[in-house]
Each structure stands twice: as C-alpha cells, then as structure tokens.
C-alpha positions in Angstrom: 0.2 0.2 0.0 1.1 3.5 -0.9 0.6 6.7 1.0 -1.6 7.6 -2.1 -3.9 4.3 -1.5 -5.0 5.6 2.0 -8.5 6.4 2.0 -10.5 9.4 4.1 -12.1 6.6 5.9 -8.8 4.8 7.0 -7.5 8.2 8.3 -10.9 9.1 9.9 -10.4 5.7 11.7 -6.7 6.0 12.4 -7.4 9.4 14.0 -10.3 8.1 16.4 -7.9 5.2 17.3 -5.0 7.4 18.2 -6.7 10.3 19.9 -9.0 7.8 22.1 -6.4 8.5 25.4 -6.7 12.3 24.9 -2.7 12.6 24.2 -1.4 14.4 20.9 -0.2 12.1 18.1 2.0 12.5 15.1 1.9 12.2 11.3 4.0 9.3 11.7 1.7 7.5 14.2 -1.4 7.9 11.8 0.8 6.8 8.9 2.2 3.5 11.2 -1.6 3.0 12.4 -2.9 2.5 8.9 0.2 1.2 7.2 1.9 -0.8 9.8 5.2 1.1 9.2 6.7 4.5 8.4 10.1 5.0 6.5 11.5 8.4 6.2 11.7 9.9 2.7 15.6 10.9 3.2 17.0 13.7 1.0 13.8 14.1 -0.5 12.6 17.4 -1.2 9.3 18.1 0.6 7.3 18.7 -2.5 8.1 15.5 -3.8 8.0 13.4 -0.4 4.8 11.1 -0.1 5.3 11.5 3.7 5.2 14.9 3.5 2.0 15.1 1.2 0.2 13.2 3.7 1.0 15.2 6.2 -0.3 18.4 4.1 -3.6 16.2 3.6 -4.1 15.9 7.2 -3.6 19.8 7.4 -6.0 20.4 4.9 -8.6 18.2 6.1 -8.1 19.2 9.4 -11.7 20.5 10.1 -13.2 17.8 8.8 -11.4 15.3 10.6 -11.8 17.4 13.9 -7.9 17.8 14.7 -5.8 20.9 15.3 -1.8 21.0 14.8 0.3 21.6 18.2 3.1 23.4 17.6 6.4 22.6 17.9 6.9 19.5 15.5 8.8 16.8 16.9 11.4 14.5 16.1 10.7 10.5 15.8 12.9 7.6 14.6 11.2 5.9 11.6 11.4 1.8 11.5 15.1 2.2 10.4 16.1 4.3 13.0 16.7 7.6 11.1 15.5 10.9 12.9 12.8 12.6 11.3 10.5 15.7 12.0 6.7 15.2 12.4 3.7 17.4 13.1 1.6 16.8 16.2 -1.9 16.9 16.0 -4.6 16.8 18.8 -8.4 16.3 18.4 -10.3 19.6 19.0 -12.0 19.7 22.4 -9.3 17.9 24.2 
C-alpha cells in the first residue's frame, strides 16, 4: 500500500483510534496505524515526499477530521532508526 492508496475513511479511523487517550499524536503515528510501518523519505524535497504530502493532506482536512496542529513539531525515529521531524495533532476539544 502506498500513501496515495489511503482513503479518507482510513484516516478518520486512525485519528479516532489514536486520539482515544486524549494525548497528541503525530503524522507518523497516523501513517503507522494505517500501514503498519513508517520509513522517512531521506534526501527527498518536501514537495516530492509522499510523507510530507500526507501531512499536507491531514492539514488540509483538519476541520473535517476534527484535529488541530500543535506546535512545535517533534522528532521521531522511523522504522529504520533515522531521526525525522513530524507534525503533532490533537483532537479538537481535548
């Protein structure tokens, strides 16, 4: 499965599951929840990065998804141990 194959319903289901505890969650967590893995796009410009474009998709759909972005972004490791930066989200009203 590529990130382009992810449906809006899958994103909504992931957001609901990840926000159950009331804690913020990352774009990486959403991708991992849906695909079971996350690997960063090393040396790929953001405009061409499937991961960055997925983050933009979350940002563009934040009102429908009922989430808001929290700052600052945070660092997380991908499944290969590479450190990368990810946006942090919280369900609106929590």
